[in-house]
C-alpha positions as CSV (number, residue, x, y, z in Angstrom):
1,M,-85.3,-51.5,-20.9
2,S,-81.8,-52.9,-21.4
3,G,-80.4,-56.2,-20.3
4,R,-77.4,-58.6,-20.7
5,F,-76.9,-62.3,-20.3
6,T,-74.0,-64.7,-20.9
7,T,-74.1,-68.5,-20.9
8,P,-72.4,-71.4,-22.7
9,R,-73.7,-72.3,-26.1
10,E,-74.2,-76.0,-25.0
11,T,-76.4,-74.7,-22.2
12,L,-78.5,-72.4,-24.3
13,L,-79.0,-74.4,-27.5
14,P,-81.1,-77.3,-26.2
15,V,-83.4,-74.9,-24.4
16,L,-83.9,-72.8,-27.4
17,A,-84.6,-75.9,-29.5
18,A,-87.3,-77.1,-27.1
19,V,-89.0,-73.7,-26.5
20,K,-89.1,-72.7,-30.2
21,D,-91.0,-75.9,-31.1
22,V,-94.3,-74.3,-30.2
23,I,-93.8,-71.3,-32.5
24,E,-95.8,-71.4,-35.7
25,R,-93.8,-71.0,-38.9
26,R,-96.1,-68.3,-40.2
27,N,-97.8,-65.7,-38.1
28,T,-100.0,-62.7,-38.8
29,I,-99.1,-61.4,-35.3
30,P,-95.4,-60.5,-35.4
31,V,-94.6,-61.0,-31.7
32,L,-95.8,-64.7,-31.9
33,S,-92.7,-65.4,-34.1
34,N,-90.6,-64.2,-31.1
35,L,-89.4,-65.8,-27.9
36,M,-89.6,-63.8,-24.7
37,L,-86.3,-63.5,-22.8
38,S,-86.6,-62.7,-19.1
39,V,-83.2,-62.0,-17.6
40,T,-82.1,-62.0,-13.9
41,S,-78.7,-61.8,-12.4
42,D,-78.2,-65.6,-12.6
43,S,-80.7,-67.0,-15.1
44,M,-82.7,-66.3,-18.2
45,R,-86.1,-67.8,-18.9
46,L,-87.2,-68.3,-22.5
47,T,-90.9,-68.5,-23.4
48,G,-92.6,-69.3,-26.7
49,T,-96.3,-69.4,-27.5
50,N,-98.8,-69.9,-30.4
51,L,-101.7,-68.8,-28.2
52,D,-102.8,-72.4,-27.7
53,I,-99.5,-73.7,-26.2
54,E,-97.0,-72.0,-24.0
55,A,-93.6,-73.5,-23.4
56,S,-90.8,-72.1,-21.2
57,A,-87.5,-73.1,-19.7
58,S,-84.6,-71.5,-17.9
59,V,-80.8,-71.5,-18.4
60,E,-78.2,-70.5,-15.8
61,G,-75.6,-67.9,-16.5
62,Q,-74.5,-64.4,-15.6
63,G,-77.0,-61.6,-16.2
64,S,-77.9,-58.0,-15.5
65,E,-80.7,-56.7,-13.3
66,A,-84.2,-58.0,-14.2
67,A,-85.1,-57.1,-17.8
68,T,-87.3,-58.6,-20.6
69,T,-87.5,-58.4,-24.4
70,T,-88.5,-60.6,-27.3
71,L,-86.4,-61.8,-30.2
72,P,-87.2,-63.8,-33.4
73,G,-87.2,-67.4,-32.2
74,A,-86.2,-69.3,-35.3
75,M,-83.4,-66.9,-36.2
76,L,-82.1,-66.8,-32.6
77,H,-82.0,-70.6,-32.6
78,D,-80.2,-70.8,-36.0
79,V,-77.7,-68.2,-34.8
80,V,-76.8,-70.1,-31.7
81,R,-76.8,-73.4,-33.5
82,K,-74.2,-72.2,-36.0
83,L,-71.9,-70.7,-33.3
84,P,-68.7,-72.7,-32.5
85,E,-68.9,-75.4,-29.9
86,A,-67.8,-74.4,-26.4
87,A,-68.4,-70.8,-27.1
88,D,-69.8,-68.4,-24.5
89,V,-72.9,-66.6,-25.9
90,E,-73.5,-63.0,-24.8
91,I,-76.9,-61.5,-25.4
92,T,-77.4,-57.8,-24.9
93,F,-80.5,-55.8,-25.7
94,D,-82.2,-52.5,-25.5
95,E,-85.5,-51.2,-26.7
96,Q,-84.6,-51.4,-30.4
97,T,-82.0,-54.1,-31.0
98,A,-80.4,-57.3,-29.5
99,T,-76.8,-58.2,-30.1
100,I,-75.5,-61.8,-29.9
101,K,-71.8,-62.2,-29.5
102,A,-69.6,-65.3,-29.4
103,G,-65.9,-65.2,-30.1
104,R,-65.5,-63.1,-33.3
105,S,-69.1,-63.5,-34.3
106,R,-71.6,-60.7,-33.8
107,F,-75.3,-60.6,-34.8
108,S,-77.9,-57.9,-34.5
109,L,-81.5,-58.9,-34.3
110,P,-84.7,-56.8,-34.1
111,V,-86.7,-56.9,-30.9
112,L,-90.3,-56.3,-30.0
113,P,-91.5,-55.1,-26.6
114,A,-92.2,-57.8,-24.0
115,S,-95.4,-56.0,-23.1
116,D,-96.8,-57.1,-26.5
117,F,-96.0,-60.8,-25.7
118,P,-99.2,-62.8,-24.7
119,I,-98.9,-64.8,-21.6
120,M,-101.6,-67.4,-20.7
121,S,-103.7,-66.2,-17.8
122,G,-103.8,-67.8,-14.4
123,H,-104.4,-71.6,-14.2
124,E,-106.3,-73.7,-11.7
125,F,-105.7,-77.4,-12.1
126,G,-108.0,-79.7,-10.1
127,H,-106.1,-82.9,-10.8
128,R,-102.4,-83.7,-10.4
129,F,-100.8,-87.0,-11.2
130,A,-97.6,-88.6,-12.5
131,L,-97.2,-91.1,-15.4
132,P,-94.2,-93.3,-16.3
133,A,-92.6,-91.4,-19.2
134,K,-91.8,-94.6,-21.2
135,E,-95.3,-96.0,-20.8
136,L,-96.9,-92.7,-21.8
137,A,-94.6,-92.4,-24.8
138,T,-95.6,-95.9,-25.9
139,A,-99.3,-95.3,-25.5
140,L,-99.2,-92.0,-27.4
141,A,-97.2,-93.6,-30.3
142,T,-99.7,-96.5,-30.4
143,V,-102.7,-94.4,-31.0
144,A,-101.5,-91.1,-32.6
145,F,-101.5,-92.4,-36.2
146,A,-105.4,-92.5,-36.1
147,I,-105.8,-88.8,-35.1
148,S,-108.0,-87.1,-37.7
149,T,-106.7,-84.2,-39.8
150,E,-110.2,-83.1,-40.9
151,E,-110.8,-79.6,-39.7
152,T,-114.6,-79.8,-39.8
153,R,-114.6,-82.5,-37.1
154,Y,-112.1,-80.6,-34.9
155,Y,-113.0,-82.7,-31.9
156,L,-111.2,-85.7,-33.6
157,N,-108.0,-83.7,-34.0
158,G,-106.4,-85.1,-30.9
159,I,-106.3,-88.0,-28.4
160,F,-109.2,-88.6,-26.1
161,W,-108.0,-89.1,-22.5
162,H,-110.6,-90.5,-20.1
163,L,-111.1,-93.1,-17.3
164,D,-113.0,-96.1,-18.8
165,G,-113.5,-98.1,-15.7
166,E,-110.3,-100.1,-16.1
167,G,-107.6,-97.4,-16.4
168,L,-106.6,-94.2,-18.1
169,A,-107.7,-94.8,-21.7
170,M,-106.3,-93.0,-24.8
171,V,-108.3,-93.1,-28.0
172,A,-107.8,-91.7,-31.5
173,T,-110.0,-92.1,-34.5
174,D,-110.6,-90.4,-37.9
175,G,-113.7,-92.3,-38.7
176,H,-111.9,-94.8,-40.9
177,R,-109.6,-96.4,-38.2
178,L,-109.5,-96.3,-34.4
179,A,-106.8,-97.1,-31.9
180,K,-107.1,-97.4,-28.1
181,A,-104.4,-97.9,-25.5
182,R,-104.7,-97.9,-21.7
183,L,-102.5,-97.1,-18.7
184,A,-103.1,-97.9,-15.1
185,T,-105.0,-95.1,-13.3
186,P,-102.4,-93.0,-11.6
187,E,-102.9,-91.7,-8.0
188,G,-104.6,-88.3,-8.2
189,A,-106.4,-89.0,-11.5
190,E,-109.6,-90.3,-9.9
191,G,-112.5,-88.3,-11.1
192,M,-110.6,-86.4,-13.7
193,P,-112.6,-85.0,-16.6
194,A,-112.5,-86.6,-20.0
195,V,-110.3,-84.3,-22.2
196,I,-109.1,-84.1,-25.8
197,L,-105.3,-83.5,-26.1
198,P,-104.6,-81.7,-29.4
199,R,-102.2,-83.2,-31.9
200,R,-99.7,-80.4,-31.5
201,V,-99.4,-81.2,-27.8
202,V,-99.2,-84.9,-28.5
203,D,-96.3,-84.2,-30.9
204,L,-94.5,-82.1,-28.4
205,L,-94.9,-84.7,-25.6
206,S,-93.8,-87.5,-27.8
207,K,-90.7,-85.6,-28.8
208,R,-89.7,-84.6,-25.3
209,L,-90.7,-87.6,-23.2
210,P,-87.3,-89.3,-23.7
211,D,-85.7,-86.3,-21.9
212,A,-87.6,-87.2,-18.6
213,K,-84.6,-87.9,-16.4
214,D,-86.4,-89.5,-13.4
215,G,-88.6,-91.7,-15.6
216,T,-91.9,-90.0,-14.8
217,I,-93.8,-86.9,-16.0
218,A,-95.9,-84.7,-13.7
219,I,-99.2,-83.7,-15.2
220,E,-101.7,-81.1,-14.0
221,L,-105.2,-81.1,-15.6
222,S,-108.4,-79.1,-15.7
223,E,-111.4,-79.2,-18.1
224,T,-109.8,-76.6,-20.3
225,K,-106.0,-76.9,-19.9
226,I,-103.1,-79.3,-19.3
227,A,-99.7,-78.6,-17.9
228,F,-96.6,-80.8,-17.7
229,D,-92.9,-80.4,-17.0
230,I,-90.2,-82.5,-18.7
231,A,-86.6,-82.0,-17.6
232,G,-87.2,-78.3,-16.9
233,L,-89.4,-77.6,-20.0
234,S,-92.7,-76.3,-18.7
235,V,-95.7,-76.5,-21.0
236,I,-99.2,-75.2,-20.6
237,A,-101.7,-76.0,-23.3
238,K,-105.4,-75.5,-24.1
239,L,-107.4,-78.6,-24.6
240,I,-109.8,-79.1,-27.5
241,D,-113.3,-77.8,-26.5
242,G,-115.7,-80.4,-27.9
243,N,-117.5,-83.6,-27.2
244,Y,-115.8,-86.8,-28.3
245,P,-118.1,-89.3,-29.9
246,D,-119.1,-92.6,-28.3
247,Y,-116.3,-94.5,-29.9
248,M,-117.3,-97.9,-28.3
249,R,-120.3,-98.0,-30.7
250,V,-117.9,-98.8,-33.6
251,V,-115.7,-101.3,-31.6
252,P,-117.1,-104.7,-32.8
253,T,-118.0,-107.2,-30.0
254,G,-119.6,-110.0,-32.0
255,N,-117.2,-110.8,-34.8
256,A,-117.2,-114.6,-35.0
257,N,-114.2,-115.2,-37.2
258,L,-110.9,-115.3,-35.3
259,F,-107.5,-115.6,-37.1
260,R,-104.0,-115.6,-35.7
261,F,-101.2,-114.1,-37.9
262,S,-97.6,-112.9,-37.8
263,K,-97.4,-109.1,-37.8
264,P,-94.0,-109.0,-39.5
265,S,-95.2,-111.3,-42.2
266,L,-98.3,-109.3,-43.0
267,K,-96.4,-106.0,-42.8
268,E,-93.8,-107.2,-45.3
269,A,-96.4,-108.7,-47.7
270,L,-98.6,-105.7,-47.5
271,D,-95.6,-103.4,-48.2
272,R,-94.8,-105.4,-51.3
273,V,-98.2,-105.6,-52.9
274,S,-98.9,-101.9,-52.1
275,T,-96.0,-101.0,-54.4
276,V,-98.4,-101.1,-57.4
277,L,-100.7,-98.7,-55.7
278,A,-98.2,-95.8,-55.8
279,G,-99.9,-92.6,-57.0
280,S,-103.4,-93.9,-56.3
281,S,-105.8,-92.2,-54.0
282,G,-109.2,-93.0,-52.4
283,Q,-110.6,-96.3,-53.6
284,G,-107.2,-96.9,-55.4
285,N,-105.5,-97.6,-52.0
286,G,-107.6,-100.7,-51.4
287,V,-106.1,-104.1,-50.8
288,K,-108.3,-107.2,-50.8
289,L,-107.5,-109.7,-48.0
290,G,-108.7,-113.2,-48.3
291,W,-108.7,-115.1,-44.9
292,N,-108.8,-118.7,-46.0
293,T,-109.5,-121.8,-43.8
294,G,-109.4,-125.4,-45.0
295,P,-106.3,-127.0,-46.3
296,T,-104.4,-123.8,-47.2
297,N,-104.8,-121.7,-44.0
298,Q,-103.5,-118.7,-45.9
299,L,-104.1,-115.0,-46.1
300,T,-104.1,-113.9,-49.7
301,L,-103.4,-110.2,-50.5
302,D,-104.5,-108.7,-53.8
303,A,-103.8,-105.2,-55.0
304,L,-105.0,-103.6,-58.3
305,N,-104.0,-100.2,-59.6
306,R,-107.0,-99.3,-61.7
307,E,-105.3,-96.1,-63.0
308,H,-102.1,-97.7,-64.2
309,L,-103.2,-101.3,-64.6
310,G,-100.6,-102.8,-62.3
311,S,-101.5,-105.6,-59.9
312,A,-99.8,-107.7,-57.2
313,N,-100.7,-110.7,-55.1
314,E,-99.1,-112.6,-52.3
315,A,-100.0,-115.1,-49.6
316,I,-98.8,-115.7,-46.0
317,D,-99.6,-118.5,-43.5
318,I,-102.2,-117.9,-40.8
319,D,-103.9,-119.9,-38.1
320,P,-107.7,-119.9,-38.3
321,L,-108.8,-120.3,-34.6
322,D,-112.5,-120.3,-34.9
323,S,-113.3,-119.1,-38.4
324,A,-115.1,-119.3,-41.6
325,Q,-113.5,-117.9,-44.8
326,V,-113.7,-114.1,-45.0
327,E,-112.8,-111.8,-47.9
328,I,-112.5,-108.1,-46.9
329,G,-110.9,-105.0,-48.3
330,F,-108.9,-102.4,-46.4
331,N,-107.1,-99.2,-47.2
332,G,-103.6,-100.5,-47.5
333,R,-101.9,-97.5,-45.9
334,Y,-104.3,-97.6,-43.0
335,C,-103.6,-101.2,-42.4
336,Q,-99.8,-100.6,-42.6
337,D,-100.1,-97.7,-40.1
338,M,-102.0,-100.0,-37.7
339,L,-99.4,-102.8,-38.0
340,N,-96.5,-100.3,-37.4
341,A,-98.2,-99.0,-34.2
342,A,-99.1,-102.5,-32.8
343,P,-96.7,-104.1,-30.3
344,G,-95.5,-107.7,-30.4
345,D,-95.1,-110.2,-33.3
346,M,-98.3,-112.2,-33.2
347,M,-101.7,-110.6,-33.6
348,L,-105.4,-111.7,-33.6
349,A,-107.9,-110.5,-36.2
350,E,-111.6,-110.6,-35.3
351,L,-113.6,-110.4,-38.4
352,G,-117.3,-110.3,-39.3
353,D,-118.3,-110.1,-43.0
354,A,-117.0,-108.0,-45.8
355,G,-119.0,-105.0,-44.7
356,S,-118.3,-105.0,-40.9
357,P,-115.5,-103.3,-38.9
358,A,-112.6,-105.5,-38.1
359,L,-110.9,-105.7,-34.7
360,F,-107.2,-106.3,-34.3
361,R,-105.2,-106.7,-31.1
362,P,-101.8,-108.3,-30.0
363,E,-102.1,-111.9,-29.1
364,G,-102.7,-112.4,-25.4
365,Q,-103.5,-108.7,-24.7
366,A,-106.8,-106.9,-24.3
367,M,-105.0,-103.6,-25.1
368,P,-104.1,-102.0,-27.3
369,L,-106.9,-102.6,-29.8
370,F,-107.4,-101.3,-33.3
371,V,-110.5,-101.1,-35.5
372,L,-110.3,-100.8,-39.3
373,M,-113.4,-99.9,-41.4
374,P,-113.7,-102.1,-44.5
375,M,-113.7,-100.6,-48.0
376,R,-115.1,-102.0,-51.3
377,V,-112.2,-103.2,-53.5
């Protein structure tokens, strides 16, 4: 089957960039490294997949009669990216080869038959709703840092979306830290199943949400799949098949020691004392935080590199609101990740003893919330 399609480089390049994002860099199945091109007389639809996520989008132009083929996705993108601006790109193909022309440039790429390209089977979505793109992007960015990368607990390798009685909650945890954000329940989401959105889908959403032109994103959801459309990019993805743990069991509710502190001050101090921990791992990442009441009202930070014998300490001012003195250790990098994700400038720390999980949240807000597990320092 042969086909032809012509469109401006500036029209084709952003679509190629978006669709190729789902392709894995290494594939044991050759056709999964390709994009499927479906040509009609006035448009061409590009589709990429890694078997778990399928992304597709169309470009307008001048084409032949209906024809399909597949081309190496990364190479096609690089070819178009390096073509001169304002060039018209012509793609012609037959059963063996595709030719890309623009000006005096000419490229020949191998093709594989479209019949070998896997397309996700039919979809039935029981829930359809829309979310504000900006709010969704913020919520995802707030919790994504806590997604686990541990393959054995695959059900933690994503963000848990569920209705918690007060809204649409989003939770991520790796067993050492936990983050939770919440959006208002959108119309159409009532009764939706609790689902786990894979990290790869979270990354794709986060990258493309700024492209949402009308400020909202339409979502379709079932127990096994999710679909969304952002500025013409259609994505269908499998959800993680697993049971998310009862995360509320690790969210402390009885911590009696409440401290108010400046997030920027703690971020900067933590960044400085963590300098001596460079190259350490495991227990070597620990920073001891001394939350002091009394005449000083200071938080002291102490870091010791047991491998290289370096040490650092610093203090910042805090406000003990209803507190006794607490000395507790945290993984310094986990603490920095939490502070980077938290909104606002002032935060509250709810602490128990040195062996109890600590709860952090922005001052004056119930959400988002963050839990850090202590470590022995």
